[in-house]
N, CA, C, O and the ligand as a Tripos MOL2 file, in Angstrom:
@<TRIPOS>MOLECULE
protein
  281   279    71     0     0
PROTEIN
NO_CHARGES

@<TRIPOS>ATOM
      1 N           3.2940  -17.3530   -0.7100 N.3       1 MET1
      2 CA          2.3330  -16.1140   -0.7030 C.3       1 MET1
      3 C           2.7510  -15.1790    0.5490 C.2       1 MET1
      4 O           2.7710  -15.6690    1.6780 O.2       1 MET1
      5 N           3.0410  -13.9980    0.3550 N.am      2 ASN2
      6 CA          3.4880  -13.1750    1.3030 C.3       2 ASN2
      7 C           2.3430  -12.1480    1.4270 C.2       2 ASN2
      8 O           1.7260  -11.7270    0.4490 O.2       2 ASN2
      9 N           2.0990  -11.7640    2.7410 N.am      3 ARG3
     10 CA          1.1330  -10.7330    3.0660 C.3       3 ARG3
     11 C           1.5990   -9.7900    4.0210 C.2       3 ARG3
     12 O           1.9110  -10.1350    5.1610 O.2       3 ARG3
     13 N           1.6720   -8.4350    3.5530 N.am      4 THR4
     14 CA          2.2170   -7.4960    4.3300 C.3       4 THR4
     15 C           1.1140   -6.3110    4.5750 C.2       4 THR4
     16 O           0.4250   -5.8780    3.6520 O.2       4 THR4
     17 N           1.0260   -5.8460    5.8860 N.am      5 VAL5
     18 CA          0.0130   -4.9150    6.1490 C.3       5 VAL5
     19 C           0.7420   -3.6280    6.4240 C.2       5 VAL5
     20 O           1.7490   -3.6100    7.1320 O.2       5 VAL5
     21 N           0.2560   -2.5980    5.8900 N.am      6 LEU6
     22 CA          0.7500   -1.2430    6.0460 C.3       6 LEU6
     23 C          -0.3130   -0.3820    6.6400 C.2       6 LEU6
     24 O          -1.4940   -0.5760    6.3520 O.2       6 LEU6
     25 N           0.1050    0.6770    7.5560 N.am      7 LYS7
     26 CA         -0.7710    1.5700    7.8960 C.3       7 LYS7
     27 C          -0.6330    2.8680    7.0740 C.2       7 LYS7
     28 O           0.4680    3.3860    6.8900 O.2       7 LYS7
     29 N          -1.7290    3.3560    6.6090 N.am      8 ILE8
     30 CA         -1.5410    4.4440    5.6700 C.3       8 ILE8
     31 C          -2.2720    5.6560    6.3790 C.2       8 ILE8
     32 O          -3.3480    5.5530    6.9680 O.2       8 ILE8
     33 N          -1.5230    6.8370    6.2370 N.am      9 GLU9
     34 CA         -1.9400    8.0660    6.9400 C.3       9 GLU9
     35 C          -2.3600    9.0220    5.6440 C.2       9 GLU9
     36 O          -1.7840    9.0440    4.5560 O.2       9 GLU9
     37 N          -3.3580    9.7000    5.9930 N.am     10 GLY10
     38 CA         -3.6310   10.8750    5.1770 C.3      10 GLY10
     39 C          -4.8730   10.6490    4.1040 C.2      10 GLY10
     40 O          -5.2490   11.5550    3.3590 O.2      10 GLY10
     41 N          -5.4300    9.4010    4.1190 N.am     11 MET11
     42 CA         -6.5520    9.2330    3.1700 C.3      11 MET11
     43 C          -7.8570    9.7840    3.7180 C.2      11 MET11
     44 O          -8.1760    9.6890    4.9030 O.2      11 MET11
     45 N          -8.6250   10.3940    2.7310 N.am     12 THR12
     46 CA         -9.8820   11.0480    3.1450 C.3      12 THR12
     47 C         -11.0040   10.5490    2.3980 C.2      12 THR12
     48 O         -12.1370   10.7890    2.8160 O.2      12 THR12
     49 N         -10.8060    9.7800    1.1780 N.am     13 CYS13
     50 CA        -11.9830    9.2840    0.3430 C.3      13 CYS13
     51 C         -11.6160    8.2910   -0.4010 C.2      13 CYS13
     52 O         -10.4420    7.9230   -0.3630 O.2      13 CYS13
     53 N         -12.5300    7.6740   -1.2090 N.am     14 ASP14
     54 CA        -12.3670    6.6580   -2.1000 C.3      14 ASP14
     55 C         -11.3540    6.8550   -3.3170 C.2      14 ASP14
     56 O         -10.7550    5.9270   -3.8620 O.2      14 ASP14
     57 N         -11.2630    8.0680   -3.6270 N.am     15 HIS15
     58 CA        -10.2240    8.4410   -4.5440 C.3      15 HIS15
     59 C          -8.8270    8.2540   -4.0350 C.2      15 HIS15
     60 O          -7.9600    7.8320   -4.8000 O.2      15 HIS15
     61 N          -8.5800    8.5230   -2.8800 N.am     16 CYS16
     62 CA         -7.2890    8.2220   -2.1150 C.3      16 CYS16
     63 C          -7.0390    6.6790   -2.1680 C.2      16 CYS16
     64 O          -5.9480    6.2140   -2.4990 O.2      16 CYS16
     65 N          -8.1420    5.8980   -1.8120 N.am     17 VAL17
     66 CA         -8.0140    4.5610   -1.8340 C.3      17 VAL17
     67 C          -7.6140    4.0160   -3.2300 C.2      17 VAL17
     68 O          -6.7480    3.1570   -3.3940 O.2      17 VAL17
     69 N          -8.2470    4.5330   -4.1040 N.am     18 HIS18
     70 CA         -7.9730    4.0480   -5.5750 C.3      18 HIS18
     71 C          -6.5800    4.3530   -5.9730 C.2      18 HIS18
     72 O          -5.8960    3.5170   -6.5640 O.2      18 HIS18
     73 N          -6.1000    5.6450   -5.6340 N.am     19 THR19
     74 CA         -4.8150    6.0800   -5.8830 C.3      19 THR19
     75 C          -3.6750    5.2140   -5.3170 C.2      19 THR19
     76 O          -2.6990    4.8860   -5.9930 O.2      19 THR19
     77 N          -3.8630    4.8670   -4.0340 N.am     20 ILE20
     78 CA         -3.0220    4.0830   -3.3010 C.3      20 ILE20
     79 C          -2.9330    2.5580   -3.8200 C.2      20 ILE20
     80 O          -1.8720    1.9350   -3.8670 O.2      20 ILE20
     81 N          -3.9460    2.1390   -4.1290 N.am     21 GLU21
     82 CA         -4.1340    0.7700   -4.6010 C.3      21 GLU21
     83 C          -3.4730    0.6850   -6.0680 C.2      21 GLU21
     84 O          -2.8660   -0.3270   -6.4200 O.2      21 GLU21
     85 N          -3.6120    1.6960   -6.8170 N.am     22 LYS22
     86 CA         -2.8740    1.7430   -8.0500 C.3      22 LYS22
     87 C          -1.4060    1.8820   -8.0140 C.2      22 LYS22
     88 O          -0.7270    1.2470   -8.8210 O.2      22 LYS22
     89 N          -0.8050    2.7420   -7.0510 N.am     23 VAL23
     90 CA          0.6510    2.8120   -6.8870 C.3      23 VAL23
     91 C           1.2350    1.6250   -6.3250 C.2      23 VAL23
     92 O           2.3490    1.2410   -6.6820 O.2      23 VAL23
     93 N           0.4900    0.9760   -5.3950 N.am     24 LEU24
     94 CA          1.0180   -0.1630   -4.7520 C.3      24 LEU24
     95 C           1.0110   -1.4100   -5.6550 C.2      24 LEU24
     96 O           1.8840   -2.2750   -5.5940 O.2      24 LEU24
     97 N           0.0070   -1.4380   -6.4630 N.am     25 SER25
     98 CA         -0.0680   -2.5210   -7.5120 C.3      25 SER25
     99 C           1.1070   -2.5660   -8.5210 C.2      25 SER25
    100 O           1.5400   -3.5790   -9.0700 O.2      25 SER25
    101 N           1.5640   -1.2480   -8.6780 N.am     26 ALA26
    102 CA          2.6690   -1.0610   -9.6460 C.3      26 ALA26
    103 C           4.0880   -1.3750   -9.0800 C.2      26 ALA26
    104 O           5.1110   -1.3390   -9.7640 O.2      26 ALA26
    105 N           4.0350   -1.6870   -7.7570 N.am     27 VAL27
    106 CA          5.4540   -1.8950   -7.1580 C.3      27 VAL27
    107 C           5.8780   -3.3480   -7.7370 C.2      27 VAL27
    108 O           5.0260   -4.2270   -7.8730 O.2      27 VAL27
    109 N           7.1000   -3.5330   -8.0370 N.am     28 PRO28
    110 CA          7.6960   -4.7830   -8.5820 C.3      28 PRO28
    111 C           7.4070   -5.8580   -7.5510 C.2      28 PRO28
    112 O           7.8070   -5.7410   -6.3930 O.2      28 PRO28
    113 N           6.6850   -6.9480   -7.9910 N.am     29 GLY29
    114 CA          6.4840   -8.0830   -7.1000 C.3      29 GLY29
    115 C           5.0610   -8.1890   -6.3970 C.2      29 GLY29
    116 O           4.6730   -9.1900   -5.7950 O.2      29 GLY29
    117 N           4.3570   -7.0380   -6.5580 N.am     30 VAL30
    118 CA          3.0770   -6.9370   -5.8830 C.3      30 VAL30
    119 C           2.0660   -7.5480   -6.7700 C.2      30 VAL30
    120 O           1.9410   -7.1010   -7.9100 O.2      30 VAL30
    121 N           1.2820   -8.5970   -6.3290 N.am     31 GLU31
    122 CA          0.2180   -9.2850   -6.9130 C.3      31 GLU31
    123 C          -1.0270   -8.5380   -6.8220 C.2      31 GLU31
    124 O          -1.7700   -8.4100   -7.7950 O.2      31 GLU31
    125 N          -1.2860   -8.0140   -5.6170 N.am     32 LYS32
    126 CA         -2.5610   -7.4210   -5.3630 C.3      32 LYS32
    127 C          -2.3560   -6.4630   -4.1390 C.2      32 LYS32
    128 O          -1.6160   -6.7570   -3.2010 O.2      32 LYS32
    129 N          -2.9970   -5.4130   -4.2110 N.am     33 ALA33
    130 CA         -3.0870   -4.3430   -2.9650 C.3      33 ALA33
    131 C          -4.4680   -4.0310   -2.5970 C.2      33 ALA33
    132 O          -5.1870   -3.6370   -3.5150 O.2      33 ALA33
    133 N          -4.9250   -4.1230   -1.5400 N.am     34 GLU34
    134 CA         -6.1280   -3.9490   -0.9330 C.3      34 GLU34
    135 C          -6.0750   -2.8770    0.0700 C.2      34 GLU34
    136 O          -5.5030   -3.0630    1.1440 O.2      34 GLU34
    137 N          -6.7020   -1.6480   -0.2590 N.am     35 VAL35
    138 CA         -6.6560   -0.4960    0.7930 C.3      35 VAL35
    139 C          -8.0560   -0.4190    1.4360 C.2      35 VAL35
    140 O          -9.1280   -0.5810    0.8530 O.2      35 VAL35
    141 N          -7.8620   -0.1490    2.7100 N.am     36 ASN36
    142 CA         -9.2630    0.1270    3.4500 C.3      36 ASN36
    143 C          -9.2580    1.4660    4.1280 C.2      36 ASN36
    144 O          -8.5090    1.6900    5.0790 O.2      36 ASN36
    145 N         -10.0680    2.3350    3.6570 N.am     37 LEU37
    146 CA        -10.1870    3.6290    4.0120 C.3      37 LEU37
    147 C         -10.4760    3.6940    5.7160 C.2      37 LEU37
    148 O          -9.7810    4.4010    6.4460 O.2      37 LEU37
    149 N         -11.4130    2.9920    6.1390 N.am     38 LYS38
    150 CA        -11.9050    3.1040    7.5030 C.3      38 LYS38
    151 C         -10.7270    2.6180    8.5150 C.2      38 LYS38
    152 O         -10.4790    3.2410    9.5470 O.2      38 LYS38
    153 N         -10.0540    1.4960    8.1400 N.am     39 GLN39
    154 CA         -8.9520    0.9510    8.9060 C.3      39 GLN39
    155 C          -7.7530    1.7350    8.6210 C.2      39 GLN39
    156 O          -6.7980    1.6270    9.3890 O.2      39 GLN39
    157 N          -7.6870    2.5030    7.6180 N.am     40 LYS40
    158 CA         -6.2450    3.1240    7.1760 C.3      40 LYS40
    159 C          -5.2930    2.1920    7.1190 C.2      40 LYS40
    160 O          -4.2500    2.2600    7.7680 O.2      40 LYS40
    161 N          -5.6360    1.1310    6.2250 N.am     41 SER41
    162 CA         -4.5810    0.1590    6.0370 C.3      41 SER41
    163 C          -4.6020   -0.2780    4.6070 C.2      41 SER41
    164 O          -5.4990   -0.0800    3.7880 O.2      41 SER41
    165 N          -3.5210   -0.8760    4.4470 N.am     42 ALA42
    166 CA         -3.3570   -1.5860    3.0430 C.3      42 ALA42
    167 C          -2.7510   -2.9690    3.1660 C.2      42 ALA42
    168 O          -1.8200   -3.2130    3.9340 O.2      42 ALA42
    169 N          -3.2920   -3.8170    2.4130 N.am     43 VAL43
    170 CA         -2.7310   -5.2170    2.5520 C.3      43 VAL43
    171 C          -2.1750   -5.5140    1.0890 C.2      43 VAL43
    172 O          -2.8660   -5.3710    0.0800 O.2      43 VAL43
    173 N          -0.9320   -5.9170    1.0850 N.am     44 ILE44
    174 CA         -0.1100   -6.1770   -0.0020 C.3      44 ILE44
    175 C           0.1370   -7.6250   -0.1010 C.2      44 ILE44
    176 O           0.7530   -8.2210    0.7830 O.2      44 ILE44
    177 N          -0.3570   -8.2470   -1.2240 N.am     45 ILE45
    178 CA         -0.1530   -9.7030   -1.5600 C.3      45 ILE45
    179 C           0.9830   -9.8150   -2.4990 C.2      45 ILE45
    180 O           1.0200   -9.0900   -3.4930 O.2      45 ILE45
    181 N           1.9140  -10.6800   -2.2470 N.am     46 SER46
    182 CA          2.8820  -10.8520   -3.2840 C.3      46 SER46
    183 C           3.3540  -12.3750   -3.1530 C.2      46 SER46
    184 O           3.2190  -13.0080   -2.1050 O.2      46 SER46
    185 N           3.9100  -12.8920   -4.2950 N.am     47 ASP47
    186 CA          4.3300  -14.1770   -4.2840 C.3      47 ASP47
    187 C           5.7050  -14.3790   -3.8250 C.2      47 ASP47
    188 O           6.1460  -15.4910   -3.5340 O.2      47 ASP47
    189 N           6.3910  -13.2750   -3.7620 N.am     48 ARG48
    190 CA          7.7600  -13.2800   -3.2210 C.3      48 ARG48
    191 C           8.0000  -12.1200   -2.3260 C.2      48 ARG48
    192 O           7.3430  -11.1000   -2.5350 O.2      48 ARG48
    193 N           8.8440  -12.1470   -1.3730 N.am     49 PRO49
    194 CA          9.2090  -10.9550   -0.5030 C.3      49 PRO49
    195 C           9.5920   -9.8420   -1.4500 C.2      49 PRO49
    196 O          10.3140   -9.9950   -2.4350 O.2      49 PRO49
    197 N           9.0310   -8.6910   -1.0530 N.am     50 ILE50
    198 CA          9.2290   -7.4870   -1.9370 C.3      50 ILE50
    199 C           9.9440   -6.4460   -0.9480 C.2      50 ILE50
    200 O           9.9010   -6.5960    0.2730 O.2      50 ILE50
    201 N          10.5370   -5.4850   -1.5090 N.am     51 ASP51
    202 CA         11.2910   -4.5060   -0.9040 C.3      51 ASP51
    203 C          10.2650   -3.4400   -0.4990 C.2      51 ASP51
    204 O           9.8430   -2.6800   -1.3710 O.2      51 ASP51
    205 N           9.8250   -3.3300    0.8030 N.am     52 MET52
    206 CA          8.7040   -2.4540    1.1440 C.3      52 MET52
    207 C           9.1460   -0.9840    1.1240 C.2      52 MET52
    208 O           8.2680   -0.1220    1.1500 O.2      52 MET52
    209 N          10.3870   -0.6460    1.0830 N.am     53 SER53
    210 CA         10.7950    0.7540    0.9000 C.3      53 SER53
    211 C          10.2590    1.3190   -0.4150 C.2      53 SER53
    212 O           9.9040    2.4930   -0.5160 O.2      53 SER53
    213 N          10.2090    0.3710   -1.4930 N.am     54 ASN54
    214 CA          9.5180    0.8510   -2.7570 C.3      54 ASN54
    215 C           8.1700    1.0360   -2.4980 C.2      54 ASN54
    216 O           7.6170    1.9540   -3.1040 O.2      54 ASN54
    217 N           7.4610    0.3000   -1.6580 N.am     55 ALA55
    218 CA          6.0110    0.4220   -1.5610 C.3      55 ALA55
    219 C           5.8240    1.8570   -0.8360 C.2      55 ALA55
    220 O           5.0300    2.7040   -1.2450 O.2      55 ALA55
    221 N           6.6670    2.0210    0.3050 N.am     56 ILE56
    222 CA          6.3820    3.1810    1.0890 C.3      56 ILE56
    223 C           6.6550    4.3860    0.2870 C.2      56 ILE56
    224 O           5.9090    5.3590    0.4030 O.2      56 ILE56
    225 N           7.7580    4.4070   -0.5950 N.am     57 PHE57
    226 CA          8.1590    5.4890   -1.3770 C.3      57 PHE57
    227 C           6.9960    5.8860   -2.3500 C.2      57 PHE57
    228 O           6.6660    7.0620   -2.5010 O.2      57 PHE57
    229 N           6.3940    4.8480   -2.9990 N.am     58 ALA58
    230 CA          5.3860    5.0530   -4.0660 C.3      58 ALA58
    231 C           4.1510    5.7560   -3.3260 C.2      58 ALA58
    232 O           3.4910    6.6270   -3.8930 O.2      58 ALA58
    233 N           3.8720    5.3050   -1.9770 N.am     59 VAL59
    234 CA          2.6900    5.9850   -1.3470 C.3      59 VAL59
    235 C           3.1350    7.3820   -0.9320 C.2      59 VAL59
    236 O           2.3450    8.3100   -1.1080 O.2      59 VAL59
    237 N           4.3080    7.6070   -0.4090 N.am     60 GLU60
    238 CA          4.7300    8.8760   -0.1120 C.3      60 GLU60
    239 C           4.7290    9.8820   -1.3780 C.2      60 GLU60
    240 O           4.4760   11.0710   -1.1880 O.2      60 GLU60
    241 N           4.9860    9.4390   -2.5490 N.am     61 GLN61
    242 CA          5.1810   10.1490   -3.7360 C.3      61 GLN61
    243 C           3.6450   10.7650   -4.0490 C.2      61 GLN61
    244 O           3.5260   11.7510   -4.7780 O.2      61 GLN61
    245 N           2.7030   10.2300   -3.5560 N.am     62 GLU62
    246 CA          1.4820   10.6520   -3.8010 C.3      62 GLU62
    247 C           0.8350   11.4260   -2.5730 C.2      62 GLU62
    248 O          -0.3400   11.7900   -2.5350 O.2      62 GLU62
    249 N           1.7630   11.6180   -1.5910 N.am     63 GLY63
    250 CA          1.3780   12.6940   -0.6030 C.3      63 GLY63
    251 C           0.8490   11.9460    0.7350 C.2      63 GLY63
    252 O           0.3820   12.5950    1.6700 O.2      63 GLY63
    253 N           0.9490   10.6220    0.7570 N.am     64 TYR64
    254 CA          0.3930    9.9130    1.8750 C.3      64 TYR64
    255 C           1.5290    9.3940    2.6740 C.2      64 TYR64
    256 O           2.6710    9.4540    2.2200 O.2      64 TYR64
    257 N           1.2550    8.8440    3.9440 N.am     65 LYS65
    258 CA          2.3590    8.2030    4.7650 C.3      65 LYS65
    259 C           2.0750    6.7690    4.8660 C.2      65 LYS65
    260 O           0.9290    6.3670    5.0660 O.2      65 LYS65
    261 N           3.0470    6.0080    4.7400 N.am     66 ALA66
    262 CA          2.8280    4.4460    4.9950 C.3      66 ALA66
    263 C           3.9060    3.9590    5.9790 C.2      66 ALA66
    264 O           5.0850    4.3130    5.9520 O.2      66 ALA66
    265 N           3.2940    3.0160    6.9350 N.am     67 ILE67
    266 CA          4.2030    2.3840    7.8730 C.3      67 ILE67
    267 C           3.8890    0.8010    7.8380 C.2      67 ILE67
    268 O           2.7380    0.3680    7.7750 O.2      67 ILE67
    269 N           4.9360    0.0600    7.8810 N.am     68 VAL68
    270 CA          4.8090   -1.4020    7.7290 C.3      68 VAL68
    271 C           4.3090   -1.7550    9.2100 C.2      68 VAL68
    272 O           4.9190   -1.3610   10.2040 O.2      68 VAL68
    273 N           3.2380   -2.4710    9.2670 N.am     69 ILE69
    274 CA          2.8380   -3.0220   10.5780 C.3      69 ILE69
    275 C           3.0930   -4.5140   10.7430 C.2      69 ILE69
    276 O           3.4120   -4.9380   11.8530 O.2      69 ILE69
    277 N           2.9820   -5.2660    9.7880 N.am     70 SER70
    278 CA          3.2510   -6.6520    9.8010 C.3      70 SER70
    279 C           3.6170   -7.2220    8.5210 C.2      70 SER70
    280 O           3.8700   -8.4230    8.4300 O.2      70 SER70
    281 CU         -9.3730   11.2400   -1.3100 Cu       71 CU71
@<TRIPOS>BOND
     1     1     2 1
     2     2     3 1
     3     3     4 2
     4     3     5 am
     5     5     6 1
     6     6     7 1
     7     7     8 2
     8     7     9 am
     9     9    10 1
    10    10    11 1
    11    11    12 2
    12    11    13 am
    13    13    14 1
    14    14    15 1
    15    15    16 2
    16    15    17 am
    17    17    18 1
    18    18    19 1
    19    19    20 2
    20    19    21 am
    21    21    22 1
    22    22    23 1
    23    23    24 2
    24    23    25 am
    25    25    26 1
    26    26    27 1
    27    27    28 2
    28    27    29 am
    29    29    30 1
    30    30    31 1
    31    31    32 2
    32    31    33 am
    33    33    34 1
    34    34    35 1
    35    35    36 2
    36    35    37 am
    37    37    38 1
    38    38    39 1
    39    39    40 2
    40    39    41 am
    41    41    42 1
    42    42    43 1
    43    43    44 2
    44    43    45 am
    45    45    46 1
    46    46    47 1
    47    47    48 2
    48    47    49 am
    49    49    50 1
    50    50    51 1
    51    51    52 2
    52    51    53 am
    53    53    54 1
    54    54    55 1
    55    55    56 2
    56    55    57 am
    57    57    58 1
    58    58    59 1
    59    59    60 2
    60    59    61 am
    61    61    62 1
    62    62    63 1
    63    63    64 2
    64    63    65 am
    65    65    66 1
    66    66    67 1
    67    67    68 2
    68    67    69 am
    69    69    70 1
    70    70    71 1
    71    71    72 2
    72    71    73 am
    73    73    74 1
    74    74    75 1
    75    75    76 2
    76    75    77 am
    77    77    78 1
    78    78    79 1
    79    79    80 2
    80    79    81 am
    81    81    82 1
    82    82    83 1
    83    83    84 2
    84    83    85 am
    85    85    86 1
    86    86    87 1
    87    87    88 2
    88    87    89 am
    89    89    90 1
    90    90    91 1
    91    91    92 2
    92    91    93 am
    93    93    94 1
    94    94    95 1
    95    95    96 2
    96    95    97 am
    97    97    98 1
    98    98    99 1
    99    99   100 2
   100    99   101 am
   101   101   102 1
   102   102   103 1
   103   103   104 2
   104   103   105 am
   105   105   106 1
   106   106   107 1
   107   107   108 2
   108   107   109 am
   109   109   110 1
   110   110   111 1
   111   111   112 2
   112   111   113 am
   113   113   114 1
   114   114   115 1
   115   115   116 2
   116   115   117 am
   117   117   118 1
   118   118   119 1
   119   119   120 2
   120   119   121 am
   121   121   122 1
   122   122   123 1
   123   123   124 2
   124   123   125 am
   125   125   126 1
   126   126   127 1
   127   127   128 2
   128   127   129 am
   129   129   130 1
   130   130   131 1
   131   131   132 2
   132   131   133 am
   133   133   134 1
   134   134   135 1
   135   135   136 2
   136   135   137 am
   137   137   138 1
   138   138   139 1
   139   139   140 2
   140   139   141 am
   141   141   142 1
   142   142   143 1
   143   143   144 2
   144   143   145 am
   145   145   146 1
   146   146   147 1
   147   147   148 2
   148   147   149 am
   149   149   150 1
   150   150   151 1
   151   151   152 2
   152   151   153 am
   153   153   154 1
   154   154   155 1
   155   155   156 2
   156   155   157 am
   157   157   158 1
   158   158   159 1
   159   159   160 2
   160   159   161 am
   161   161   162 1
   162   162   163 1
   163   163   164 2
   164   163   165 am
   165   165   166 1
   166   166   167 1
   167   167   168 2
   168   167   169 am
   169   169   170 1
   170   170   171 1
   171   171   172 2
   172   171   173 am
   173   173   174 1
   174   174   175 1
   175   175   176 2
   176   175   177 am
   177   177   178 1
   178   178   179 1
   179   179   180 2
   180   179   181 am
   181   181   182 1
   182   182   183 1
   183   183   184 2
   184   183   185 am
   185   185   186 1
   186   186   187 1
   187   187   188 2
   188   187   189 am
   189   189   190 1
   190   190   191 1
   191   191   192 2
   192   191   193 am
   193   193   194 1
   194   194   195 1
   195   195   196 2
   196   195   197 am
   197   197   198 1
   198   198   199 1
   199   199   200 2
   200   199   201 am
   201   201   202 1
   202   202   203 1
   203   203   204 2
   204   203   205 am
   205   205   206 1
   206   206   207 1
   207   207   208 2
   208   207   209 am
   209   209   210 1
   210   210   211 1
   211   211   212 2
   212   211   213 am
   213   213   214 1
   214   214   215 1
   215   215   216 2
   216   215   217 am
   217   217   218 1
   218   218   219 1
   219   219   220 2
   220   219   221 am
   221   221   222 1
   222   222   223 1
   223   223   224 2
   224   223   225 am
   225   225   226 1
   226   226   227 1
   227   227   228 2
   228   227   229 am
   229   229   230 1
   230   230   231 1
   231   231   232 2
   232   231   233 am
   233   233   234 1
   234   234   235 1
   235   235   236 2
   236   235   237 am
   237   237   238 1
   238   238   239 1
   239   239   240 2
   240   239   241 am
   241   241   242 1
   242   242   243 1
   243   243   244 2
   244   243   245 am
   245   245   246 1
   246   246   247 1
   247   247   248 2
   248   247   249 am
   249   249   250 1
   250   250   251 1
   251   251   252 2
   252   251   253 am
   253   253   254 1
   254   254   255 1
   255   255   256 2
   256   255   257 am
   257   257   258 1
   258   258   259 1
   259   259   260 2
   260   259   261 am
   261   261   262 1
   262   262   263 1
   263   263   264 2
   264   263   265 am
   265   265   266 1
   266   266   267 1
   267   267   268 2
   268   267   269 am
   269   269   270 1
   270   270   271 1
   271   271   272 2
   272   271   273 am
   273   273   274 1
   274   274   275 1
   275   275   276 2
   276   275   277 am
   277   277   278 1
   278   278   279 1
   279   279   280 2
@<TRIPOS>SUBSTRUCTURE
     1 MET1         2 RESIDUE 1 A MET
     2 ASN2         6 RESIDUE 1 A ASN
     3 ARG3        10 RESIDUE 1 A ARG
     4 THR4        14 RESIDUE 1 A THR
     5 VAL5        18 RESIDUE 1 A VAL
     6 LEU6        22 RESIDUE 1 A LEU
     7 LYS7        26 RESIDUE 1 A LYS
     8 ILE8        30 RESIDUE 1 A ILE
     9 GLU9        34 RESIDUE 1 A GLU
    10 GLY10       38 RESIDUE 1 A GLY
    11 MET11       42 RESIDUE 1 A MET
    12 THR12       46 RESIDUE 1 A THR
    13 CYS13       50 RESIDUE 1 A CYS
    14 ASP14       54 RESIDUE 1 A ASP
    15 HIS15       58 RESIDUE 1 A HIS
    16 CYS16       62 RESIDUE 1 A CYS
    17 VAL17       66 RESIDUE 1 A VAL
    18 HIS18       70 RESIDUE 1 A HIS
    19 THR19       74 RESIDUE 1 A THR
    20 ILE20       78 RESIDUE 1 A ILE
    21 GLU21       82 RESIDUE 1 A GLU
    22 LYS22       86 RESIDUE 1 A LYS
    23 VAL23       90 RESIDUE 1 A VAL
    24 LEU24       94 RESIDUE 1 A LEU
    25 SER25       98 RESIDUE 1 A SER
    26 ALA26      102 RESIDUE 1 A ALA
    27 VAL27      106 RESIDUE 1 A VAL
    28 PRO28      110 RESIDUE 1 A PRO
    29 GLY29      114 RESIDUE 1 A GLY
    30 VAL30      118 RESIDUE 1 A VAL
    31 GLU31      122 RESIDUE 1 A GLU
    32 LYS32      126 RESIDUE 1 A LYS
    33 ALA33      130 RESIDUE 1 A ALA
    34 GLU34      134 RESIDUE 1 A GLU
    35 VAL35      138 RESIDUE 1 A VAL
    36 ASN36      142 RESIDUE 1 A ASN
    37 LEU37      146 RESIDUE 1 A LEU
    38 LYS38      150 RESIDUE 1 A LYS
    39 GLN39      154 RESIDUE 1 A GLN
    40 LYS40      158 RESIDUE 1 A LYS
    41 SER41      162 RESIDUE 1 A SER
    42 ALA42      166 RESIDUE 1 A ALA
    43 VAL43      170 RESIDUE 1 A VAL
    44 ILE44      174 RESIDUE 1 A ILE
    45 ILE45      178 RESIDUE 1 A ILE
    46 SER46      182 RESIDUE 1 A SER
    47 ASP47      186 RESIDUE 1 A ASP
    48 ARG48      190 RESIDUE 1 A ARG
    49 PRO49      194 RESIDUE 1 A PRO
    50 ILE50      198 RESIDUE 1 A ILE
    51 ASP51      202 RESIDUE 1 A ASP
    52 MET52      206 RESIDUE 1 A MET
    53 SER53      210 RESIDUE 1 A SER
    54 ASN54      214 RESIDUE 1 A ASN
    55 ALA55      218 RESIDUE 1 A ALA
    56 ILE56      222 RESIDUE 1 A ILE
    57 PHE57      226 RESIDUE 1 A PHE
    58 ALA58      230 RESIDUE 1 A ALA
    59 VAL59      234 RESIDUE 1 A VAL
    60 GLU60      238 RESIDUE 1 A GLU
    61 GLN61      242 RESIDUE 1 A GLN
    62 GLU62      246 RESIDUE 1 A GLU
    63 GLY63      250 RESIDUE 1 A GLY
    64 TYR64      254 RESIDUE 1 A TYR
    65 LYS65      258 RESIDUE 1 A LYS
    66 ALA66      262 RESIDUE 1 A ALA
    67 ILE67      266 RESIDUE 1 A ILE
    68 VAL68      270 RESIDUE 1 A VAL
    69 ILE69      274 RESIDUE 1 A ILE
    70 SER70      278 RESIDUE 1 A SER
    71 CU71       281 GROUP 0 **** ****
């Protein structure tokens, strides 16, 4: 089980949270994505290492910014 934390810039409401959870969940290998508006974070759970550039790109496509923290 892999757990990756991203910092997300640009979220303002629950709709943003939902959008980012949706696009992150669609990234190949992602089991689950949990986004926290207050903490400006996203936790990605996967059963194998995934290419985070895909996740970052998916978030950027929606107009937000993502940075891998851990
Ligand atoms: Cu929003």
